[in-house]
Structure formats: structure tokens, C-alpha cells
Steps between C-alpha positions, in 0.01 A plus 500: 500500500692179527496468113642855474789410740573176316503683170742759638736221622492320165574827317791571744644156449467519122681843501772374730564192293492693183755751636734218610477324166567827314816548712621158394399490138760510223467624150604297197615640167567298186827629357378534137676822404818336365582174333800475736259435784379179356580174686674209335172337416371818328245596757484846662697541812334659810600778736338499848480811722447460867655833586338694786335192647513431877653156508747498796610144414555361153389128503465226244132481574453868400701475184328173399153649565588820324692370202395142446144518644180392316393699192260795553334756272726759349459863433658689212685820588593737223764701676748327728850587608678261271324528170153375428427173673254299707421580857391210723380600843490132603760229445469256219686200362844587374631174353467627144627848588844512668534772763775733368494776757378528859481837676476497875618852567373678807298190616590518869696179476702408807583133429531283193432128540779273393441356150196722447596587141504136382135582419627731218802326357474704178546834669761727340433840676429525870443834679504489883589861550367716787413217747623412842692177434785462744681188377566315180556123556652215298156387388329831454525490117516124461363391164547832313751356262416747217484819702661797323406805702467512886420823686539483881554874555363699782436214745646430850743236383795463736597144413548310166593143583786340298377330180167683507528559128670162414209407261483831320759437229297701251460813711619811326375786724509490880399799718566495878504877554352679801537209744699442817787275373824531688708199379537315172714210394586292188220256590243774512490511123603154418312376191457843333735418218297699241412801704590836342346756741525509879359790708609511874451874549369636834600218723724488810794324346826594674741270328522261210681163533745392242327325215151618598395533134720230354203274442356754255750494217267670248408805724508817303323750726578517874334762729641535852421863572371627834660230718778538760806344335824666607760310298513357145755242393547258208359199684165660537447531129689185403345292218296782352675493160199618313406789724421817309325735747587538872308743719668555843361842599436635852674225691764573771776406260834633628751275326535325156787251520735490199373258236145501636360489143751269326237231445259749350674586169171536315367774735356795304342714769620541864320723751682561823332836593386593842774322698792590729794453263791738546772364270515341153834337423656361193377138546144574621342440167747244351335280238214733405604549136138488375362751748283775333362683801645565840335699777701598814272795590407589857797336669779663699772460245805726552757305282506320173822344371602629156458158332185381678291515181778437245387143416143605411514583123130464451388725788259766380360650818687575823322658796717634786253769616428585868835387637774674680773525222711812510668443158502298180790375304565440132615142578148415630369516141780321316361199322142624507487535123119463485395720788194712403367626829691603819329623815698661790255759624487574878859414593761736646706588194480867583743453790771396259397766248566770764852381570819655359551428128838349582362220719488145362125462574419812301707381208335159503154650499583731212636214296194288569258775393697573187458131404134461604348817360590422143559124519421326178167314513386677820138616510470660843717587801324611817718688744240716668479585872876466549578866586721544192401866427828640640702245305320591172577870544867453579616210295737564214309446169828388338454169685195429289552673175146640521278702738404263778241747626310489170265191507467512125865408460502172695286219649547568876219637710616699799 
């Protein structure tokens, strides 16, 4: 009887210990699928996955035990997520196999010990997404001099201390999306001189200080969508001379000060959809001579100056859909010699179309449509859901030189 009870206790303890160990084990894969993944010494580099583990706190002791611990038997696995590799359920010596990538996604992490990553100085890719980390300190990433890709998305980060990335001079991709950041400064990103991609979407940012991104002169892709920024001026984007793609959708943007983009002459794609803009004036987009795509959809725009887009000779796609515009003008499209796609569906053009033919607004709309519907190089013009049916029935066809009601004769879709 006593022996049976002892046996049950032993079995229970073994099962509990095994479960805990399983929760903490990390898988190792040798990156043998590409010669690019070789280390300088010619040995295979290693990716370690600890995603889904229940760690709470990331400590040097855990990383040392997991990544630099004593060698143990290995098991070959034929089908792993990143090519065919070797799966190690227990840690083993890594001195001959530099750790290239560490995945700690969804590991229940709340705190990261200062200097913890000095254990893996060869790390180039670090995934800390979907944890509960609240703060990034000055020493959090100490020792990661060769880090190139850092994902901190979907945590609870409210604070990034100044100089937190001061040692990450090689970092190219930084993701801080889906956190609780409210304020940023020049010192937040100090040291990221080679970074090309920054994702700050879905935070609580209400304003950007002048020169916030000036420490990132090579930044090409900046994502600021789904924040709460009301105003955009030139100081906020100062120093971003290589910026090519800016995503600013679904903020509370009400104003763009004149010359806000003068430092961003290489910008090719600008998305300002889903904001509260009402007016676009002649200097709003000054300097954007290389812009290819501009989206202003789902704002509250009622007026656009005639020459607002005149200095964008390379623009190919312009989206003004889902606004409150009551008319278009021929002058809006002067200078857009490469425009291929124009979207203005779901505005209020029908209100102008139902006015007397002698009114200035009616004449301006007719002149604009005459240009757009057969513009050289144009592929598609979307004017649906504007209530233009009355206008199309009553307009004088002599204004166009063709039957505007016949879709086979032009490029406009009503």
C-alpha cells in the first residue's frame, strides 16, 4: 500500500517536471538551406525557437543554459519550418555554431534582464512579438552589435528609454507596432543610422517632436498608421532624405502645414487615407516631385486648389474617393502627365451636376471630365456613386465631342 502511494507520487513528480521542462525547451535548427546563412568561419549558423514557452522573465541564466549549455543527444527531424535541419530538444554547446536567429514570440515575457543578450552576441534576427513587455531600457539590447531585424510588436511597451538602440548600428528592420507608445524623441532612435524600415502602427502617439526620426537618415519605409496624430509639419519628418514610403492612415490628422514634406523629396508612396483633412492647398505637397502614388481617400475633403498636384510629374495613381467634394476642375490635373488611375467615387459631384449649366461650378466639372475621360495615358477613372445620372442625361455632348453616356467611348466609369 505504501509502495503504491510512493509510486504514484514519483510518477506525479516526473510528469510535473517533464511538463515544466517541455514548456521551457527551445528548438534549434541548423540553417543549412542557403550558403548565405554560413558564418564567417564557414560553419552552419543556428536558429533557436522558444516561441510559445512560458518564461515570464528572460534572464542570462536561462539563455546560457538553453543556448550555451552542455552537449546532449540530437534528433534528426525531416520536416521543420525553415527547411530541413536538426532539432535539439535540449541545449548544447554553441561555440562552433553562431546563433543567427532567436524566436521568443508569445513566450509570456514581462521583463527582460539588462544585458541578457550578451550571451548571444552573434544574433542577427530577434523576434519578441506577442509578449507582455512594458519597457525597453538602455541596456536591454546591450551586446547585440550585429542585430539586423528586431520585432517588438504586440507587447505592452509604453516606454522606450533614450539611447535604448545606441549599439544597434547594423539594425535594418525595427517593428514597434501594437504597443502603448505615446511619446517619441530624437534620442529614442539614436544609433539607428542604417535602419530602413520602422513600424509604429497601432500605438497611442498623439504628436511627433521635431527631429524625431532625424537619427535615422537611411529610413525608407515609415509606418505611422492607426495613431492619434492631429497635425503634420516639416519638423516631424526632418532628416528623412531617403524616405520612399510613408503610411499615415487612420490617425486624427486635421492639418498638414505647408512644406511638411520638403525634406522627403524621394518619397514615392504616400497614404493619408482615413483622416480628417478638409482642404488641400497649393503648398501642401511641395517637394514631392518623385511621388508615384497618393491616397487621400476617406477624409472630409471639400476643396483642392487647382495647382495642388501640379509639381508631381511622376504621379500615376491618385485616390480621392469617399470625400465630400462637390466638383472637380481641369486645373487639378495640370502637370499630371503620367497619371494612369484616378479614383473619386463616393463624393458629392452630383450636387454640382444638377446645377444650372451657366454656373461656374458646372462648367468646371464639365471641363474636368472632358479632360479626364480621354486623357492620354489614363487607364481607369472611377466616378461611381456620385449621383451624376441627371448630369449625364442633360449635359451637352458638344462639350465632349463624343457620347459621354456610352462607356465604350471613354475611360470614365459612372
